[in-house]
C-alpha positions as CSV (number, residue, x, y, z in Angstrom):
1,M,37.8,-27.1,8.9
2,P,36.2,-25.8,12.4
3,K,32.8,-27.2,13.1
4,D,31.7,-24.6,15.5
5,K,28.1,-23.3,15.2
6,M,29.1,-19.8,14.3
7,F,31.6,-21.1,11.7
8,K,28.7,-23.0,10.1
9,I,26.8,-19.9,10.0
10,G,29.7,-18.0,8.6
11,Y,30.2,-20.7,6.0
12,G,26.5,-20.3,5.0
13,I,26.9,-16.4,4.6
14,I,29.9,-16.7,2.4
15,I,28.3,-19.4,0.2
16,F,24.9,-17.3,-0.1
17,L,27.0,-14.1,-1.1
18,T,29.1,-16.0,-3.4
19,I,26.0,-17.3,-5.3
20,I,24.6,-13.5,-5.3
21,L,28.2,-12.4,-7.0
22,L,28.2,-15.4,-9.6
23,S,24.8,-14.6,-10.6
24,T,25.4,-10.9,-11.2
25,K,28.4,-12.3,-13.7
26,V,25.9,-14.4,-15.6
27,D,22.9,-11.9,-15.9
28,F,22.2,-13.1,-19.5
29,I,20.8,-16.0,-17.7
30,F,18.6,-14.3,-15.3
31,R,17.4,-11.2,-17.7
32,P,14.8,-13.4,-19.1
33,L,13.5,-14.4,-15.5
34,E,13.4,-10.7,-14.6
35,I,11.6,-9.7,-17.7
36,I,9.0,-12.4,-16.9
37,F,8.9,-11.3,-13.0
38,T,8.6,-7.5,-14.0
39,T,5.7,-8.3,-16.6
40,L,3.5,-10.4,-14.4
41,F,4.2,-8.8,-11.2
42,F,1.5,-6.0,-11.1
43,P,-1.1,-8.1,-12.9
44,F,-0.7,-10.7,-10.0
45,L,-0.3,-8.1,-7.5
46,V,-3.7,-6.4,-8.6
47,S,-5.5,-9.8,-9.0
48,G,-4.3,-10.7,-5.5
49,I,-5.7,-7.9,-4.0
50,I,-8.9,-8.1,-5.6
51,F,-9.1,-11.9,-4.9
52,Y,-8.8,-11.3,-1.1
53,L,-11.5,-8.6,-1.2
54,L,-14.1,-10.8,-3.3
55,R,-13.3,-14.3,-1.5
56,P,-15.4,-13.8,1.4
57,I,-18.3,-12.9,-0.8
58,V,-17.6,-16.5,-2.9
59,R,-17.4,-18.2,0.5
60,F,-20.7,-16.8,1.7
61,L,-22.4,-17.9,-1.2
62,G,-20.7,-21.2,-1.0
63,R,-22.0,-21.9,2.3
64,K,-25.5,-21.0,0.7
65,G,-25.0,-24.0,-1.7
66,V,-24.0,-21.9,-4.8
67,P,-21.2,-23.5,-6.9
68,N,-17.9,-21.5,-7.1
69,T,-18.2,-20.8,-10.8
70,I,-22.0,-19.4,-10.6
71,S,-20.8,-17.3,-7.6
72,I,-17.8,-15.6,-9.5
73,I,-20.3,-15.1,-12.4
74,I,-22.7,-13.3,-10.0
75,I,-19.9,-11.5,-8.4
76,Y,-18.7,-10.1,-11.8
77,L,-22.0,-8.8,-12.9
78,L,-22.6,-7.3,-9.5
79,V,-19.2,-5.5,-10.0
80,I,-19.8,-4.4,-13.4
81,G,-23.4,-3.3,-12.5
82,L,-22.1,-1.3,-9.5
83,G,-19.1,0.1,-11.6
84,T,-21.6,1.4,-14.4
85,L,-23.8,2.9,-11.5
86,A,-20.8,4.7,-10.2
87,V,-19.3,5.9,-13.4
88,F,-22.9,7.6,-14.2
89,L,-23.4,8.8,-10.7
90,I,-19.7,9.9,-9.8
91,G,-18.0,10.2,-13.3
92,P,-19.6,13.2,-14.6
93,P,-18.3,15.4,-11.4
94,I,-14.9,13.7,-11.4
95,Q,-14.5,14.7,-15.1
96,Q,-15.8,18.0,-14.5
97,Q,-13.4,18.8,-11.5
98,F,-10.3,17.3,-13.3
99,Q,-11.0,19.2,-16.5
100,Q,-11.3,22.4,-14.2
101,L,-8.2,21.7,-12.4
102,I,-6.2,21.0,-15.9
103,N,-7.7,24.5,-17.3
104,N,-7.0,26.3,-14.1
105,F,-3.5,24.9,-13.4
106,P,-1.6,27.9,-14.7
107,Q,-3.8,30.5,-12.8
108,I,-3.5,28.1,-9.6
109,V,0.4,28.4,-9.8
110,Q,0.3,32.1,-10.4
111,T,-2.3,32.6,-7.5
112,L,0.0,30.4,-5.3
113,Q,3.0,32.4,-6.1
114,D,1.1,35.6,-5.4
115,N,0.0,34.2,-2.1
116,L,3.4,33.4,-1.0
117,L,4.7,36.6,-1.9
118,A,2.0,38.3,0.0
119,L,3.0,36.5,3.2
120,R,6.4,38.8,3.0
121,E,4.2,41.9,4.2
122,N,3.3,39.8,7.3
123,K,5.7,40.6,10.2
124,W,5.5,37.2,11.6
125,F,7.0,35.5,8.4
126,A,9.2,38.3,7.8
127,R,11.5,37.4,10.7
128,F,12.3,34.1,9.1
129,E,13.8,36.2,6.2
130,Q,17.1,37.6,7.6
131,N,19.6,36.5,5.0
132,D,20.1,35.7,1.2
133,I,20.2,31.9,1.8
134,M,16.2,31.5,1.5
135,T,14.0,34.1,0.5
136,F,10.3,33.9,-0.4
137,E,11.3,35.1,-4.1
138,K,13.5,32.1,-4.4
139,M,11.2,29.7,-3.0
140,T,8.2,30.8,-5.1
141,A,10.5,31.0,-8.1
142,S,11.6,27.5,-7.6
143,V,8.1,26.1,-7.2
144,T,7.0,28.0,-10.0
145,D,9.8,27.0,-12.2
146,Y,9.1,23.2,-11.0
147,F,5.5,23.4,-12.0
148,Q,6.0,24.9,-15.3
149,S,8.9,22.7,-16.4
150,N,6.7,19.8,-15.6
151,V,4.0,21.2,-17.8
152,S,6.3,22.0,-20.6
153,N,8.0,18.5,-20.6
154,I,4.3,16.9,-21.1
155,G,5.0,16.6,-24.8
156,S,8.3,15.0,-24.4
157,R,6.7,12.4,-22.1
158,I,4.1,11.3,-24.3
159,T,5.9,8.2,-25.1
160,G,6.1,7.1,-21.6
161,F,2.7,8.0,-21.1
162,I,1.5,5.7,-23.8
163,G,3.7,3.0,-22.2
164,I,2.0,3.3,-18.9
165,L,-1.6,3.2,-20.7
166,T,-0.4,0.0,-22.6
167,S,0.6,-1.5,-19.1
168,I,-2.8,-0.5,-17.7
169,A,-4.7,-1.7,-20.4
170,T,-2.7,-5.2,-20.1
171,I,-3.7,-5.2,-16.5
172,F,-7.4,-4.6,-17.2
173,V,-7.6,-7.3,-19.7
174,T,-5.6,-10.2,-17.7
175,V,-6.6,-9.3,-14.3
176,P,-10.3,-10.8,-14.7
177,F,-9.3,-13.8,-16.0
178,I,-6.5,-14.1,-13.1
179,V,-8.9,-13.4,-10.4
180,F,-11.5,-15.8,-11.9
181,Y,-9.2,-18.7,-11.5
182,L,-7.9,-17.6,-8.1
183,L,-11.4,-17.6,-6.8
184,K,-12.3,-20.9,-8.4
185,D,-9.2,-22.7,-7.5
186,G,-7.4,-20.7,-5.0
187,D,-8.2,-22.7,-2.0
188,H,-6.7,-25.7,-3.5
189,A,-3.4,-24.1,-4.2
190,P,-1.9,-24.9,-0.8
191,K,-2.6,-28.7,-1.3
192,Q,-0.6,-28.5,-4.5
193,V,2.3,-26.9,-2.6
194,L,2.0,-29.4,0.1
195,R,2.4,-32.2,-2.2
196,F,6.0,-31.5,-2.7
197,L,6.9,-31.5,1.1
198,P,7.5,-34.7,3.1
199,Y,4.6,-35.9,5.1
200,T,5.9,-35.0,8.4
201,K,6.5,-31.5,7.5
202,A,3.2,-30.9,5.6
203,E,1.2,-30.2,8.7
204,E,3.5,-27.6,9.9
205,A,3.8,-25.9,6.1
206,K,-0.2,-26.1,6.1
207,L,-0.3,-24.2,9.3
208,I,2.2,-21.6,8.2
209,L,0.4,-21.3,4.9
210,K,-3.0,-20.7,6.7
211,D,-1.4,-18.0,9.1
212,M,0.1,-16.3,6.0
213,D,-3.1,-16.2,4.4
214,H,-5.1,-14.9,7.4
215,A,-2.3,-11.9,7.7
216,L,-2.6,-10.9,4.2
217,S,-6.5,-11.3,4.1
218,S,-6.9,-9.5,7.2
219,Y,-4.8,-6.6,6.3
220,I,-6.1,-6.3,2.7
221,Q,-9.8,-6.2,3.7
222,G,-9.4,-4.1,6.6
223,Q,-7.3,-1.5,5.1
224,A,-9.5,-1.2,2.0
225,L,-12.7,-0.9,4.3
226,V,-10.9,1.8,6.5
227,S,-9.6,3.6,3.3
228,L,-13.2,3.5,1.9
229,V,-14.8,5.0,5.1
230,V,-11.9,7.7,5.5
231,G,-12.6,8.8,2.0
232,V,-16.4,9.1,2.4
233,M,-15.7,11.2,5.6
234,M,-13.3,13.5,3.9
235,Y,-15.7,14.1,1.0
236,I,-18.4,15.0,3.3
237,G,-16.1,17.3,5.4
238,Y,-14.7,19.0,2.1
239,L,-18.4,19.4,1.1
240,I,-19.5,21.2,4.4
241,I,-16.8,23.7,4.1
242,G,-17.3,24.3,0.4
243,L,-13.5,23.2,-0.8
244,D,-13.0,23.2,-4.5
245,Y,-12.2,20.0,-6.1
246,S,-13.8,17.9,-3.2
247,I,-14.1,14.6,-4.9
248,L,-10.7,14.6,-6.3
249,L,-9.1,15.5,-2.9
250,A,-11.3,12.9,-1.3
251,L,-10.4,10.1,-3.7
252,F,-6.6,11.3,-3.2
253,A,-7.2,10.7,0.7
254,M,-8.9,7.5,0.2
255,L,-6.0,6.0,-2.1
256,T,-3.1,7.5,0.1
257,N,-4.8,6.1,3.3
258,V,-3.8,2.6,2.4
259,I,-0.1,3.8,3.5
260,P,-0.5,3.4,7.2
261,F,0.5,6.6,9.4
262,L,2.2,8.5,6.6
263,G,-1.0,8.2,4.1
264,P,-3.1,10.9,6.0
265,F,-0.2,13.3,6.1
266,I,0.5,13.0,2.3
267,A,-3.4,13.4,1.6
268,V,-3.5,16.6,3.4
269,I,-0.9,18.5,1.3
270,P,-2.9,18.9,-1.9
271,A,-6.1,19.9,0.4
272,V,-4.2,22.6,2.3
273,I,-2.5,24.0,-1.2
274,V,-6.2,24.3,-2.5
275,G,-7.4,25.8,0.7
276,F,-4.6,28.4,0.6
277,L,-5.5,29.3,-2.8
278,D,-9.0,30.5,-1.4
279,S,-8.0,31.9,2.1
280,P,-6.0,31.5,5.2
281,F,-9.3,30.5,7.0
282,M,-10.0,27.9,4.3
283,V,-6.7,26.2,5.4
284,I,-7.6,26.4,8.9
285,Q,-11.0,24.6,8.1
286,V,-9.3,22.0,6.1
287,L,-7.0,21.3,8.9
288,I,-10.1,21.1,11.2
289,V,-11.7,18.6,8.8
290,V,-8.6,16.6,8.5
291,I,-8.0,16.3,12.3
292,I,-11.7,15.2,12.8
293,V,-11.8,12.6,10.5
294,Q,-8.4,11.3,11.7
295,Q,-9.6,11.2,15.3
296,I,-12.9,9.3,14.2
297,D,-10.7,7.0,12.2
298,G,-8.0,6.4,15.0
299,N,-10.5,5.8,17.8
300,V,-13.5,4.3,16.1
301,T,-12.9,3.1,12.5
302,S,-9.7,1.3,12.7
303,P,-10.1,-0.1,16.0
304,L,-13.3,-1.6,15.0
305,I,-12.3,-2.7,11.6
306,M,-8.6,-3.5,11.7
307,G,-8.5,-4.3,15.5
308,K,-4.9,-6.0,16.5
309,R,-5.2,-8.4,13.5
310,L,-1.5,-7.9,12.5
311,D,-0.2,-7.4,15.9
312,I,2.6,-5.1,14.7
313,H,3.9,-2.1,17.0
314,P,3.2,1.4,15.5
315,L,7.0,2.3,15.7
316,T,7.8,-0.8,13.7
317,I,5.4,0.2,11.0
318,I,7.0,3.8,10.9
319,L,10.3,2.5,10.6
320,L,9.3,0.1,7.9
321,L,7.7,2.7,5.7
322,I,10.7,4.9,6.0
323,V,13.0,2.2,5.0
324,A,10.8,0.6,2.3
325,G,10.2,4.2,1.0
326,S,13.6,5.1,0.5
327,M,14.4,1.8,-1.2
328,G,11.2,1.2,-3.2
329,G,9.4,4.5,-3.4
330,L,5.6,4.5,-3.4
331,L,5.4,0.8,-4.2
332,G,7.8,-0.1,-1.2
333,M,5.6,1.7,1.2
334,L,2.4,0.0,0.1
335,L,4.2,-3.5,0.2
336,A,6.0,-3.0,3.4
337,V,3.6,-3.9,6.1
338,P,2.1,-7.0,4.4
339,T,5.5,-8.3,3.5
340,Y,6.7,-7.7,7.2
341,A,3.5,-9.5,8.4
342,I,4.2,-12.6,6.2
343,L,7.9,-12.6,7.2
344,K,6.9,-12.3,10.9
345,V,4.8,-15.6,10.3
346,I,7.5,-17.5,8.7
347,V,10.1,-16.3,11.3
348,S,7.8,-17.0,14.3
349,H,7.0,-20.6,13.3
350,S,10.6,-21.3,12.4
351,Y,11.8,-20.2,15.7
352,R,9.1,-22.3,17.4
353,L,10.2,-25.4,15.5
354,Y,13.7,-24.7,16.3
355,L,12.7,-24.6,20.0
356,L,10.7,-27.9,19.5
357,R,13.6,-29.6,18.0
358,K,16.0,-28.5,20.7
359,E,13.7,-29.8,23.2
360,K,13.7,-33.2,21.5
361,K,17.5,-33.5,21.2
362,D,18.0,-32.8,24.7
363,P,15.1,-34.3,27.1
364,L,17.3,-34.8,30.1
365,R,18.2,-31.0,30.3
366,N,14.7,-30.0,30.1
367,S,13.5,-32.5,32.9
368,A,16.4,-31.1,35.1
369,I,15.2,-27.8,34.5
370,D,11.5,-28.6,35.3
371,I,12.8,-30.3,38.3
372,E,14.6,-27.3,39.5
373,M,11.6,-25.0,38.6
374,E,9.6,-27.4,41.1
């Protein structure tokens, strides 16, 4: 059997693919593991995000001499108090606007259809309607049918909706307990992992875990703060121009902003639609607000908060979002950047260890290179 390096790599790939093929043939073994993973994934995902958001407060209180358990209880009481205050202050207008949106939904669809048909009278838009392949009637009919079909199918989706509510209730029940123990004992977790590694590998593994932790915490904390600032600025801008459903649209902008680059474009779509229902001038005002907020975010907020913590090229992020979105949808887009950051840490450390090992195996060659360079 050839012992060339490329053949060894080929053997490894073949063995790996064979293992994957065999695992698909015995799915009854892996099915319970899949159920366990899918059941625990979202609670631990949400808990991990909350853990990284609250850990700086726990560490700050710890430096002041407050025990971890007491710090966590204080934080929980503070979160409950702020949440209750937010419900009383923001809850009523959110509920009012949401109820108004539900009640006016059929009228909104009809108004949108009428406004689109009115564009036919505009000479600038009429030039695009030169054939029967795409007409405004077909466009408006398809949009209207889509919304009406989704509204009419709500009754048939009640079972799925109840399942979603059950999952959300499970998350709300389990997440506080998971976050509590993560905040209490999370810093000791790397030590438990390092116990299973040889002493010679422990220090390097500790460094890798530290860099992974730094990458995740920097991204989650920075992105959450940037999204909050963007949501507040959007709300202020929408209030100034008098846009309907301003709180709902600002919340939507805040949530979608966690998706780098593509999030702001997703957030502007419902705002433009609501503005279009009012008047074309309102659409222009909405676009002006979005451009101003994005300019402030791109030139002031994000550089100050995020800086270059992940050191990932913007083109790389865009390609990651496109691939992750096609493979995993919205969830894939949310997890693409932090997953890439973790893999980048692992690959960079592995490559560095490979170079160090290569230098140790061939010290004479490195000495000769150094002499030639001198």
